[in-house]
Structure formats: structure tokens, C-alpha cells
DRENPA-3360 file (N, C-alpha, C; in nm, 2 decimals, always signed):
BEGIN
1 = MAINVNNV = +0.83/-0.73/-1.00/+0.90/-0.67/-0.90/+0.89/-0.51/-0.95 ~ +0.87/-0.44/-0.83/+0.82/-0.31/-0.84/+0.93/-0.21/-0.78 ~ +0.93/-0.11/-0.76/+0.99/-0.02/-0.74/+0.97/+0.06/-0.59 ~ +1.03/+0.04/-0.49/+0.99/+0.02/-0.33/+0.94/+0.20/-0.29 ~ +0.83/+0.22/-0.23/+0.80/+0.34/-0.20/+0.88/+0.44/-0.14 ~ +0.91/+0.32/-0.01/+0.99/+0.39/+0.10/+1.14/+0.42/+0.02 ~ +1.20/+0.34/-0.05/+1.33/+0.39/-0.08/+1.29/+0.51/-0.17 ~ +1.23/+0.54/-0.22/+1.21/+0.64/-0.31/+1.20/+0.80/-0.22;
9 = YQTVLLIL = +1.08/+0.77/-0.12/+1.06/+0.88/-0.02/+1.15/+0.91/+0.00 ~ +1.24/+0.80/+0.11/+1.37/+0.87/+0.18/+1.48/+0.92/+0.04 ~ +1.51/+0.90/-0.05/+1.62/+0.93/-0.11/+1.57/+1.07/-0.17 ~ +1.44/+1.14/-0.19/+1.39/+1.21/-0.22/+1.39/+1.34/-0.07 ~ +1.39/+1.29/+0.04/+1.42/+1.36/+0.17/+1.55/+1.40/+0.19 ~ +1.65/+1.30/+0.15/+1.79/+1.29/+0.15/+1.81/+1.41/+0.07 ~ +1.79/+1.41/-0.08/+1.84/+1.50/-0.17/+1.75/+1.66/-0.13 ~ +1.65/+1.69/-0.06/+1.60/+1.80/-0.02/+1.67/+1.87/+0.08;
17 = NKEQRGYM = +1.69/+1.76/+0.16/+1.74/+1.81/+0.31/+1.85/+1.83/+0.30 ~ +2.00/+1.76/+0.21/+2.08/+1.79/+0.18/+2.14/+1.91/+0.18 ~ +2.08/+2.04/+0.13/+2.08/+2.17/+0.18/+2.00/+2.28/+0.25 ~ +1.92/+2.19/+0.32/+1.81/+2.23/+0.39/+1.72/+2.32/+0.28 ~ +1.71/+2.27/+0.18/+1.62/+2.34/+0.10/+1.44/+2.29/+0.11 ~ +1.43/+2.24/+0.23/+1.27/+2.17/+0.24/+1.22/+2.07/+0.31 ~ +1.12/+2.00/+0.31/+1.07/+1.94/+0.33/+0.92/+1.90/+0.29 ~ +0.95/+1.74/+0.25/+0.79/+1.73/+0.17/+0.74/+1.60/+0.27;
25 = TPNEFNKT = +0.59/+1.63/+0.27/+0.51/+1.55/+0.35/+0.50/+1.43/+0.31 ~ +0.45/+1.31/+0.37/+0.40/+1.22/+0.40/+0.28/+1.22/+0.26 ~ +0.19/+1.33/+0.26/+0.06/+1.37/+0.19/+0.09/+1.39/+0.06 ~ +0.18/+1.50/+0.10/+0.22/+1.57/-0.07/+0.30/+1.47/-0.15 ~ +0.41/+1.40/-0.06/+0.44/+1.26/-0.19/+0.35/+1.22/-0.26 ~ +0.28/+1.13/-0.14/+0.17/+1.03/-0.25/+0.13/+1.10/-0.32 ~ +0.05/+1.24/-0.36/-0.02/+1.28/-0.42/+0.11/+1.33/-0.55 ~ +0.20/+1.35/-0.52/+0.31/+1.37/-0.65/+0.37/+1.26/-0.73;
33 = ATQVQLDI = +0.39/+1.15/-0.63/+0.45/+1.01/-0.65/+0.31/+0.98/-0.77 ~ +0.18/+0.96/-0.72/+0.11/+0.93/-0.83/+0.11/+0.97/-0.97 ~ +0.12/+1.11/-0.94/+0.08/+1.18/-1.05/+0.22/+1.13/-1.15 ~ +0.34/+1.16/-1.06/+0.49/+1.11/-1.16/+0.40/+0.95/-1.20 ~ +0.41/+0.89/-1.15/+0.39/+0.74/-1.22/+0.30/+0.71/-1.32 ~ +0.19/+0.84/-1.30/+0.08/+0.81/-1.45/+0.15/+0.94/-1.53 ~ +0.23/+0.99/-1.53/+0.33/+1.07/-1.62/+0.41/+0.99/-1.69 ~ +0.47/+0.91/-1.63/+0.57/+0.83/-1.71/+0.45/+0.64/-1.76;
41 = FEQYFDDL = +0.37/+0.62/-1.74/+0.32/+0.55/-1.78/+0.23/+0.58/-1.90 ~ +0.22/+0.69/-1.92/+0.14/+0.77/-2.05/+0.20/+0.78/-2.12 ~ +0.34/+0.80/-2.07/+0.45/+0.83/-2.17/+0.47/+0.72/-2.26 ~ +0.43/+0.61/-2.21/+0.50/+0.49/-2.28/+0.42/+0.47/-2.37 ~ +0.29/+0.46/-2.43/+0.20/+0.51/-2.55/+0.28/+0.57/-2.66 ~ +0.32/+0.70/-2.63/+0.36/+0.79/-2.72/+0.54/+0.75/-2.78 ~ +0.60/+0.68/-2.68/+0.74/+0.64/-2.69/+0.70/+0.54/-2.79 ~ +0.60/+0.45/-2.75/+0.60/+0.32/-2.85/+0.55/+0.32/-2.98;
49 = NQQLRVPQ = +0.46/+0.46/-2.95/+0.45/+0.51/-3.12/+0.53/+0.57/-3.19 ~ +0.62/+0.61/-3.14/+0.72/+0.70/-3.24/+0.80/+0.60/-3.23 ~ +0.87/+0.47/-3.15/+1.00/+0.37/-3.18/+0.92/+0.28/-3.30 ~ +0.80/+0.25/-3.33/+0.74/+0.21/-3.43/+0.73/+0.23/-3.58 ~ +0.77/+0.37/-3.56/+0.82/+0.45/-3.67/+0.94/+0.43/-3.72 ~ +1.05/+0.36/-3.64/+1.23/+0.35/-3.66/+1.22/+0.22/-3.66 ~ +1.34/+0.21/-3.71/+1.43/+0.07/-3.74/+1.45/+0.04/-3.62 ~ +1.48/-0.09/-3.58/+1.50/-0.12/-3.47/+1.61/-0.25/-3.47;
57 = VDIDYADR = +1.71/-0.21/-3.34/+1.82/-0.31/-3.35/+1.76/-0.44/-3.31 ~ +1.76/-0.56/-3.35/+1.76/-0.69/-3.29/+1.87/-0.78/-3.25 ~ +1.85/-0.70/-3.13/+1.97/-0.77/-3.01/+1.90/-0.77/-2.89 ~ +1.94/-0.86/-2.83/+1.84/-0.84/-2.66/+1.90/-0.74/-2.60 ~ +1.78/-0.70/-2.50/+1.81/-0.60/-2.45/+1.81/-0.45/-2.52 ~ +1.81/-0.46/-2.65/+1.86/-0.34/-2.70/+1.72/-0.27/-2.83 ~ +1.64/-0.35/-2.80/+1.49/-0.38/-2.89/+1.43/-0.25/-2.81 ~ +1.42/-0.14/-2.88/+1.32/-0.02/-2.81/+1.21/-0.06/-2.81;
65 = QSSIDEKL = +1.14/-0.14/-2.91/+0.99/-0.19/-2.89/+1.00/-0.28/-2.77 ~ +1.03/-0.35/-2.79/+1.02/-0.48/-2.69/+1.03/-0.44/-2.51 ~ +1.11/-0.37/-2.53/+1.14/-0.27/-2.39/+1.04/-0.20/-2.31 ~ +0.98/-0.14/-2.41/+0.82/-0.04/-2.36/+0.74/-0.08/-2.34 ~ +0.74/-0.24/-2.43/+0.61/-0.36/-2.42/+0.65/-0.40/-2.28 ~ +0.75/-0.44/-2.24/+0.82/-0.50/-2.10/+0.76/-0.40/-2.00 ~ +0.78/-0.27/-2.01/+0.71/-0.21/-1.92/+0.61/-0.18/-1.90 ~ +0.51/-0.19/-1.98/+0.34/-0.23/-1.96/+0.27/-0.36/-1.97;
73 = ATFKGIGS = +0.42/-0.44/-1.97/+0.28/-0.58/-1.94/+0.26/-0.59/-1.79 ~ +0.32/-0.52/-1.70/+0.26/-0.52/-1.56/+0.11/-0.46/-1.59 ~ +0.07/-0.36/-1.66/-0.04/-0.30/-1.69/-0.16/-0.40/-1.77 ~ -0.13/-0.51/-1.83/-0.22/-0.56/-1.88/-0.30/-0.63/-1.88 ~ -0.45/-0.67/-1.90/-0.52/-0.74/-1.84/-0.62/-0.84/-1.95 ~ -0.65/-0.88/-1.93/-0.76/-1.01/-2.01/-0.89/-1.03/-1.95 ~ -0.98/-1.05/-2.02/-1.13/-1.10/-1.97/-1.25/-1.12/-2.03 ~ -1.32/-1.20/-1.97/-1.45/-1.24/-2.09/-1.57/-1.08/-2.05;
81 = CTYSAGSF = -1.62/-1.12/-2.17/-1.76/-1.00/-2.19/-1.86/-1.09/-2.16 ~ -1.93/-0.97/-2.14/-2.07/-1.04/-2.04/-2.15/-0.97/-2.13 ~ -2.28/-1.03/-2.16/-2.37/-0.98/-2.29/-2.49/-0.96/-2.26 ~ -2.56/-0.86/-2.29/-2.68/-0.77/-2.23/-2.73/-0.67/-2.28 ~ -2.89/-0.69/-2.33/-2.93/-0.60/-2.44/-2.87/-0.59/-2.56 ~ -2.78/-0.67/-2.62/-2.77/-0.62/-2.77/-2.61/-0.60/-2.79 ~ -2.57/-0.62/-2.62/-2.40/-0.52/-2.66/-2.35/-0.62/-2.52 ~ -2.21/-0.58/-2.52/-2.14/-0.66/-2.41/-2.03/-0.55/-2.36;
89 = SLPTLDDI = -2.05/-0.57/-2.24/-1.98/-0.51/-2.10/-1.80/-0.57/-2.13 ~ -1.76/-0.46/-2.07/-1.62/-0.45/-2.07/-1.58/-0.58/-1.99 ~ -1.50/-0.64/-1.96/-1.43/-0.73/-1.85/-1.43/-0.63/-1.72 ~ -1.50/-0.72/-1.65/-1.43/-0.65/-1.49/-1.32/-0.74/-1.40 ~ -1.27/-0.83/-1.47/-1.15/-0.89/-1.36/-1.04/-0.91/-1.48 ~ -0.93/-0.85/-1.41/-0.80/-0.90/-1.49/-0.75/-1.06/-1.43 ~ -0.76/-1.11/-1.53/-0.70/-1.26/-1.51/-0.53/-1.28/-1.49 ~ -0.48/-1.18/-1.47/-0.31/-1.20/-1.43/-0.35/-1.16/-1.25;
97 = SGLTIIYN = -0.43/-1.08/-1.23/-0.39/-1.03/-1.11/-0.49/-1.01/-1.00 ~ -0.61/-1.04/-1.06/-0.73/-1.07/-0.98/-0.77/-0.93/-0.96 ~ -0.74/-0.85/-0.99/-0.79/-0.68/-0.95/-0.94/-0.64/-1.06 ~ -1.02/-0.60/-0.96/-1.16/-0.58/-1.02/-1.13/-0.42/-1.08 ~ -1.19/-0.44/-1.21/-1.16/-0.29/-1.27/-1.26/-0.22/-1.28 ~ -1.27/-0.06/-1.27/-1.32/-0.01/-1.24/-1.35/+0.13/-1.39 ~ -1.45/+0.15/-1.43/-1.46/+0.17/-1.57/-1.53/+0.33/-1.57 ~ -1.59/+0.41/-1.45/-1.62/+0.51/-1.44/-1.59/+0.62/-1.35;
105 = DAPASSDQ = -1.61/+0.54/-1.23/-1.55/+0.59/-1.07/-1.40/+0.59/-1.05 ~ -1.33/+0.67/-0.97/-1.19/+0.65/-0.90/-1.21/+0.52/-0.81 ~ -1.11/+0.43/-0.84/-1.09/+0.35/-0.70/-1.12/+0.35/-0.58 ~ -1.21/+0.29/-0.49/-1.20/+0.30/-0.38/-1.13/+0.19/-0.28 ~ -1.07/+0.10/-0.32/-1.00/+0.04/-0.25/-0.89/-0.04/-0.30 ~ -0.80/-0.10/-0.24/-0.67/-0.15/-0.29/-0.66/-0.23/-0.40 ~ -0.78/-0.30/-0.43/-0.79/-0.43/-0.53/-0.85/-0.37/-0.67 ~ -0.89/-0.23/-0.60/-0.94/-0.20/-0.74/-0.85/-0.10/-0.80;
113 = VSFYKLGA = -0.88/-0.09/-0.96/-0.79/+0.00/-1.04/-0.87/+0.05/-1.19 ~ -0.83/+0.18/-1.23/-0.89/+0.21/-1.31/-0.83/+0.14/-1.49 ~ -0.99/+0.12/-1.56/-0.95/+0.12/-1.72/-0.86/+0.25/-1.74 ~ -0.83/+0.15/-1.88/-0.71/+0.25/-1.97/-0.75/+0.27/-2.10 ~ -0.72/+0.15/-2.16/-0.74/+0.15/-2.31/-0.80/-0.01/-2.31 ~ -0.87/-0.02/-2.43/-0.93/-0.09/-2.48/-0.83/-0.20/-2.61 ~ -0.79/-0.35/-2.58/-0.68/-0.40/-2.64/-0.78/-0.45/-2.78 ~ -0.71/-0.58/-2.82/-0.79/-0.64/-2.93/-0.87/-0.72/-2.83;
121 = VTYEPTNT = -0.98/-0.77/-2.95/-1.11/-0.81/-2.90/-1.13/-0.96/-3.00 ~ -1.17/-1.07/-2.91/-1.16/-1.19/-2.98/-1.30/-1.23/-2.96 ~ -1.33/-1.35/-3.06/-1.44/-1.44/-3.06/-1.40/-1.56/-3.03 ~ -1.43/-1.61/-2.92/-1.35/-1.75/-2.87/-1.45/-1.85/-2.84 ~ -1.53/-1.90/-2.94/-1.63/-2.06/-2.92/-1.53/-2.16/-2.89 ~ -1.60/-2.26/-2.81/-1.53/-2.37/-2.75/-1.50/-2.44/-2.90 ~ -1.36/-2.53/-2.87/-1.32/-2.61/-2.99/-1.31/-2.52/-3.12 ~ -1.26/-2.38/-3.10/-1.20/-2.30/-3.24/-1.14/-2.21/-3.23;
129 = DPIELQRL = -1.07/-2.16/-3.27/-0.92/-2.11/-3.27/-0.98/-1.97/-3.27 ~ -0.94/-1.90/-3.19/-1.00/-1.75/-3.11/-0.97/-1.68/-3.29 ~ -1.06/-1.59/-3.29/-1.10/-1.51/-3.42/-1.10/-1.35/-3.39 ~ -0.99/-1.27/-3.39/-1.00/-1.13/-3.40/-1.10/-1.05/-3.42 ~ -1.15/-1.00/-3.38/-1.27/-0.86/-3.42/-1.19/-0.75/-3.50 ~ -1.29/-0.69/-3.60/-1.21/-0.59/-3.66/-1.29/-0.47/-3.60 ~ -1.24/-0.37/-3.55/-1.28/-0.26/-3.48/-1.31/-0.14/-3.59 ~ -1.47/-0.11/-3.63/-1.49/-0.03/-3.66/-1.57/+0.14/-3.61;
137 = QRFDFYNI = -1.57/+0.24/-3.72/-1.66/+0.37/-3.64/-1.76/+0.33/-3.71 ~ -1.85/+0.38/-3.66/-2.03/+0.42/-3.66/-2.04/+0.41/-3.79 ~ -2.01/+0.50/-3.87/-2.05/+0.49/-4.00/-2.01/+0.35/-4.06 ~ -1.87/+0.32/-4.08/-1.84/+0.17/-4.17/-1.92/+0.02/-4.09 ~ -1.94/+0.02/-3.93/-2.01/-0.04/-3.86/-2.14/-0.08/-3.94 ~ -2.20/+0.05/-3.94/-2.36/-0.03/-3.97/-2.40/-0.01/-4.14 ~ -2.30/+0.07/-4.18/-2.31/+0.08/-4.39/-2.24/-0.12/-4.40 ~ -2.17/-0.15/-4.35/-2.11/-0.23/-4.44/-2.21/-0.41/-4.42;
145 = QKSQLTKS = -2.30/-0.35/-4.36/-2.40/-0.48/-4.31/-2.47/-0.46/-4.41 ~ -2.49/-0.39/-4.46/-2.59/-0.33/-4.63/-2.61/-0.44/-4.75 ~ -2.48/-0.47/-4.75/-2.42/-0.58/-4.88/-2.39/-0.69/-4.83 ~ -2.45/-0.82/-4.85/-2.42/-0.97/-4.86/-2.25/-0.98/-4.91 ~ -2.21/-0.87/-4.96/-2.04/-0.88/-4.96/-1.95/-0.85/-4.89 ~ -1.99/-0.74/-4.80/-1.91/-0.70/-4.68/-1.99/-0.73/-4.55 ~ -2.07/-0.77/-4.52/-2.16/-0.77/-4.37/-2.05/-0.88/-4.33 ~ -2.08/-0.85/-4.19/-1.97/-0.93/-4.10/-2.07/-1.09/-4.10;
153 = TTSFPTYL = -1.96/-1.16/-4.06/-2.02/-1.29/-4.03/-1.92/-1.37/-3.94 ~ -1.94/-1.46/-3.90/-1.88/-1.55/-3.77/-1.76/-1.56/-3.80 ~ -1.73/-1.58/-3.90/-1.57/-1.60/-3.98/-1.47/-1.41/-3.95 ~ -1.56/-1.34/-4.03/-1.51/-1.20/-4.02/-1.61/-1.13/-3.92 ~ -1.61/-1.15/-3.80/-1.67/-1.04/-3.70/-1.65/-0.91/-3.71 ~ -1.69/-0.80/-3.63/-1.65/-0.69/-3.64/-1.71/-0.64/-3.51 ~ -1.66/-0.53/-3.45/-1.75/-0.46/-3.31/-1.74/-0.32/-3.34 ~ -1.83/-0.28/-3.24/-1.81/-0.12/-3.22/-1.81/-0.04/-3.08;
161 = YEGGKITV = -1.72/+0.05/-3.05/-1.70/+0.02/-2.93/-1.73/+0.15/-2.89 ~ -1.83/+0.18/-2.79/-1.91/+0.33/-2.77/-1.97/+0.30/-2.63 ~ -1.88/+0.44/-2.51/-1.99/+0.43/-2.42/-1.93/+0.30/-2.33 ~ -1.82/+0.26/-2.34/-1.80/+0.17/-2.26/-1.87/-0.01/-2.28 ~ -1.95/+0.00/-2.40/-2.01/-0.09/-2.43/-1.94/-0.19/-2.61 ~ -1.93/-0.29/-2.63/-1.88/-0.29/-2.75/-1.99/-0.42/-2.81 ~ -2.04/-0.34/-2.91/-2.11/-0.40/-3.04/-2.12/-0.51/-3.10 ~ -2.14/-0.56/-3.10/-2.09/-0.69/-3.22/-2.19/-0.78/-3.29;
169 = RPTSIQSD = -2.12/-0.76/-3.44/-2.20/-0.80/-3.54/-2.08/-0.94/-3.63 ~ -2.18/-1.04/-3.65/-2.32/-1.05/-3.66/-2.38/-1.06/-3.51 ~ -2.52/-1.03/-3.53/-2.61/-1.05/-3.37/-2.58/-1.18/-3.36 ~ -2.58/-1.27/-3.41/-2.56/-1.42/-3.33/-2.49/-1.45/-3.24 ~ -2.35/-1.39/-3.25/-2.28/-1.39/-3.18/-2.29/-1.30/-3.00 ~ -2.36/-1.40/-2.91/-2.40/-1.34/-2.79/-2.31/-1.41/-2.68 ~ -2.18/-1.47/-2.70/-2.13/-1.52/-2.58/-1.98/-1.51/-2.67 ~ -1.88/-1.59/-2.60/-1.72/-1.58/-2.61/-1.64/-1.52/-2.65;
177 = IVASFVRK = -1.73/-1.38/-2.61/-1.66/-1.22/-2.63/-1.52/-1.23/-2.54 ~ -1.39/-1.21/-2.56/-1.29/-1.17/-2.46/-1.24/-1.04/-2.49 ~ -1.23/-0.99/-2.41/-1.12/-0.88/-2.46/-1.00/-0.85/-2.38 ~ -0.90/-0.78/-2.41/-0.77/-0.77/-2.41/-0.79/-0.61/-2.34 ~ -0.68/-0.55/-2.24/-0.72/-0.41/-2.22/-0.55/-0.35/-2.14 ~ -0.57/-0.22/-2.09/-0.46/-0.20/-2.03/-0.53/-0.12/-1.92 ~ -0.48/-0.14/-1.76/-0.53/-0.06/-1.67/-0.45/+0.06/-1.61 ~ -0.46/+0.12/-1.55/-0.40/+0.24/-1.48/-0.34/+0.20/-1.36;
185 = PKDVVWGY = -0.21/+0.23/-1.36/-0.10/+0.17/-1.24/-0.23/+0.25/-1.12 ~ -0.20/+0.17/-0.98/-0.23/+0.20/-0.85/-0.19/+0.34/-0.84 ~ -0.28/+0.43/-0.73/-0.21/+0.48/-0.64/-0.12/+0.48/-0.56 ~ +0.00/+0.53/-0.57/+0.14/+0.50/-0.48/+0.09/+0.54/-0.34 ~ +0.17/+0.45/-0.24/+0.10/+0.53/-0.12/+0.19/+0.50/-0.01 ~ +0.28/+0.62/+0.12/+0.36/+0.60/+0.15/+0.28/+0.61/+0.25 ~ +0.27/+0.48/+0.32/+0.19/+0.43/+0.51/+0.27/+0.51/+0.57 ~ +0.21/+0.56/+0.67/+0.31/+0.59/+0.81/+0.20/+0.57/+0.89;
193 = TVGSLGQY = +0.23/+0.57/+1.03/+0.24/+0.61/+1.17/+0.27/+0.74/+1.22 ~ +0.23/+0.80/+1.34/+0.24/+0.88/+1.37/+0.28/+0.90/+1.51 ~ +0.44/+0.89/+1.55/+0.50/+0.81/+1.65/+0.43/+0.95/+1.77 ~ +0.51/+0.90/+1.92/+0.52/+0.99/+2.00/+0.55/+1.15/+2.01 ~ +0.60/+1.18/+1.94/+0.69/+1.31/+1.95/+0.64/+1.36/+1.78 ~ +0.55/+1.31/+1.72/+0.49/+1.37/+1.59/+0.57/+1.33/+1.48 ~ +0.67/+1.27/+1.50/+0.72/+1.18/+1.37/+0.65/+1.09/+1.31 ~ +0.70/+1.08/+1.16/+0.61/+0.99/+1.05/+0.72/+0.84/+1.05;
201 = TYNSTTST = +0.65/+0.75/+1.11/+0.70/+0.63/+1.09/+0.65/+0.54/+0.99 ~ +0.69/+0.50/+0.85/+0.70/+0.40/+0.79/+0.60/+0.27/+0.82 ~ +0.52/+0.24/+0.77/+0.40/+0.13/+0.74/+0.45/+0.07/+0.61 ~ +0.48/-0.03/+0.58/+0.45/-0.11/+0.49/+0.36/-0.15/+0.47 ~ +0.25/-0.20/+0.60/+0.11/-0.26/+0.54/+0.04/-0.21/+0.47 ~ +0.04/-0.06/+0.48/-0.05/+0.05/+0.43/+0.00/+0.12/+0.32 ~ +0.11/+0.08/+0.28/+0.17/+0.13/+0.16/+0.13/+0.04/+0.05 ~ +0.17/+0.17/-0.09/+0.15/+0.08/-0.20/+0.27/+0.11/-0.29;
209 = SFELLPSE = +0.35/+0.03/-0.30/+0.50/+0.12/-0.43/+0.43/+0.11/-0.54 ~ +0.52/+0.16/-0.64/+0.53/+0.22/-0.71/+0.46/+0.07/-0.86 ~ +0.43/+0.08/-0.95/+0.39/-0.06/-1.02/+0.54/-0.02/-1.15 ~ +0.58/+0.08/-1.15/+0.67/+0.09/-1.27/+0.79/-0.05/-1.25 ~ +0.85/-0.07/-1.35/+1.02/-0.16/-1.33/+1.14/-0.09/-1.28 ~ +1.19/-0.17/-1.18/+1.30/-0.07/-1.11/+1.38/+0.01/-1.18 ~ +1.39/-0.04/-1.37/+1.51/+0.06/-1.42/+1.40/+0.20/-1.45 ~ +1.31/+0.23/-1.37/+1.22/+0.34/-1.40/+1.26/+0.42/-1.28;
217 = QVEVILRI = +1.33/+0.39/-1.19/+1.35/+0.43/-1.05/+1.40/+0.58/-1.05 ~ +1.54/+0.60/-1.11/+1.57/+0.73/-1.17/+1.47/+0.84/-1.22 ~ +1.42/+0.79/-1.30/+1.30/+0.86/-1.40/+1.19/+0.93/-1.27 ~ +1.15/+0.80/-1.21/+1.05/+0.85/-1.10/+1.12/+0.96/-0.97 ~ +1.23/+0.94/-0.93/+1.30/+1.04/-0.86/+1.35/+1.18/-0.89 ~ +1.34/+1.17/-1.02/+1.44/+1.32/-1.08/+1.29/+1.36/-1.06 ~ +1.17/+1.34/-1.15/+1.00/+1.39/-1.18/+0.95/+1.42/-1.04 ~ +1.00/+1.38/-0.97/+0.92/+1.40/-0.78/+0.98/+1.52/-0.73;
225 = LQYSGIVI = +1.13/+1.51/-0.79/+1.19/+1.65/-0.76/+1.15/+1.79/-0.81 ~ +1.12/+1.74/-0.94/+1.09/+1.87/-1.03/+0.94/+1.89/-0.95 ~ +0.86/+1.82/-0.91/+0.72/+1.90/-0.85/+0.75/+1.95/-0.73 ~ +0.83/+1.85/-0.64/+0.90/+1.90/-0.50/+0.94/+2.07/-0.53 ~ +1.02/+2.06/-0.63/+1.09/+2.24/-0.64/+0.94/+2.33/-0.62 ~ +0.86/+2.28/-0.72/+0.73/+2.32/-0.71/+0.64/+2.38/-0.58 ~ +0.64/+2.24/-0.51/+0.57/+2.27/-0.38/+0.65/+2.36/-0.26 ~ +0.77/+2.30/-0.28/+0.84/+2.41/-0.14/+0.90/+2.51/-0.22;
233 = RDPQIVQA = +0.86/+2.55/-0.33/+0.90/+2.73/-0.42/+1.03/+2.74/-0.45 ~ +1.14/+2.62/-0.48/+1.23/+2.65/-0.48/+1.28/+2.62/-0.69 ~ +1.30/+2.74/-0.73/+1.34/+2.69/-0.88/+1.45/+2.63/-0.90 ~ +1.55/+2.64/-0.83/+1.70/+2.55/-0.84/+1.63/+2.39/-0.85 ~ +1.60/+2.38/-0.81/+1.55/+2.23/-0.80/+1.49/+2.19/-0.93 ~ +1.39/+2.27/-0.97/+1.29/+2.24/-1.11/+1.39/+2.21/-1.19 ~ +1.45/+2.34/-1.19/+1.56/+2.36/-1.31/+1.64/+2.22/-1.36 ~ +1.72/+2.22/-1.19/+1.83/+2.09/-1.19/+1.75/+1.93/-1.26;
241 = AASEIAQN = +1.64/+1.94/-1.20/+1.55/+1.82/-1.22/+1.51/+1.77/-1.39 ~ +1.45/+1.94/-1.42/+1.41/+1.90/-1.52/+1.50/+1.88/-1.67 ~ +1.64/+1.97/-1.59/+1.76/+1.95/-1.73/+1.79/+1.77/-1.75 ~ +1.78/+1.73/-1.61/+1.84/+1.60/-1.61/+1.72/+1.53/-1.63 ~ +1.62/+1.53/-1.68/+1.48/+1.48/-1.72/+1.52/+1.49/-1.89 ~ +1.51/+1.61/-1.88/+1.52/+1.61/-2.08/+1.68/+1.56/-2.10 ~ +1.78/+1.54/-2.06/+1.89/+1.48/-2.08/+1.86/+1.33/-2.11 ~ +1.80/+1.27/-2.00/+1.78/+1.14/-2.03/+1.68/+1.12/-2.16;
249 = EMNQKS = +1.58/+1.16/-2.17/+1.50/+1.14/-2.28/+1.57/+1.18/-2.35 ~ +1.66/+1.26/-2.41/+1.77/+1.28/-2.55/+1.81/+1.17/-2.56 ~ +1.88/+1.08/-2.45/+1.96/+0.99/-2.44/+1.87/+0.84/-2.50 ~ +1.79/+0.84/-2.47/+1.69/+0.75/-2.50/+1.60/+0.71/-2.62 ~ +1.59/+0.87/-2.69/+1.53/+0.87/-2.83/+1.66/+0.91/-2.92 ~ +1.75/+0.89/-2.90/+1.86/+0.94/-3.00/+1.90/+0.78/-3.07;
% end
């Protein structure tokens, strides 16, 4: 379940227009909303890292690690890697939603999204339990192969991830590599048509809603208002939104 883009835009306009402070065009909103969603998305990783270092409450709905992981679940994917010329390419399909993953260029269509982070890499030969590969840096990856005691085996495989490619040892592994990953959110789009009087009318068929959980709607609106204050050059909106965001973050981390 996502956050409806029209509800957010109408709320932002209502707040801005309540005291005749200004107006945010659809194009300004789309760019700002996309940036806000990305800001919140990237913050999840820092928040998760912070929560991993503190004791957690083992109670439903109060476990902060589980809560952040749930927020990230929408963007998690997994797919098979293709072997070619000594290395594996990253998966191109997310088997959860069927989206095409783009690694180097910006998405060109609504069913394409950008790759963000590589997760676990596993070796999954037929009729065998999956084996997770150990990720190594270049120095360790090549040097451990020099000793019979430390070199990689099919029971304890390793990999090097560089330049968007996965190099696996031992070299006898040339198939059955599966990688999990996190993708970036889709760009937010408030789609519209222009009426006879030049008014903007919401068009749901050309719109793309936020992919964040509904629990993030307040944070989304506050952050968009903060950016909108910059767009319309109203420091009071920036200060009010920033203060509310800071208070929310303090409550979440205290």
C-alpha cells in the first residue's frame, strides 16, 4: 500500500494557500516529491545502522529494526545472475514486481527502476541448500587463493564485487548464482491534463504514487513543505517544517 500522490499534493496546496503564501506547480511538486522520497529512503539505511547498535524492545509494533526493515521491504528484490567472460552480471529482473532494473542510466519508462545496493549473493545448485558467498575486497579475494588451506571451494565460495560485476571463486562455479538487492524508488509523478481555462486536472492513469508506507505520509508532506518554502522564497515555511521534522526525528530516536 502506497501514499497517494494526489492526496499529498492537495494537502501541500491547501497548507500553502491557506494564508496565500504561494503556489507549487505540478512540475515543481513532482521534482520535489521525488527528491523527498529519495531522502527518506536513503535515511532508512542510516536509521537501521543506528538501531543495530542499541537494545531493541521485543514487542510487536515496537521493534524499530523490524519497522525499518518493513519500510525497506517494498524495494527489495532477488534474481539470477548471468555468467559471461569470467564473471556474473547483476540480475535484471526483480521477481517480486517484474520491474526492469537499470544499473547505469536513468530509468526511461515507468516499469524501469535504478539499482541501489547489493545484498546477499548465494550459490544455489539443483537439489542443494543455498550457500551464501562471502564478499571479499580485492586484496583478500586473490591472496586467499594462494593457499590450499584458505582458497575458496564450492562449499565455501567467495566473490568480488567491482564495476557492477560479480567475480566468483572457485572458477568452477559458472551458474546458479542468485543475488538479492535493493532498488531505488520510482520517481513520483502527479499526472495531469490541462483544462479549457488552463487549470490542472489530476490524471491517475499517468501518475505514480509514493512507494513509501502510509505511515510516512506526515513526514513526506512536511519535507515537501520545507522544499516548497525554498521554491516560493518563504523562510517561515522552511523554519516551521524543519522544526516539525526535527521534533519527529527526535521522538523516533529517543
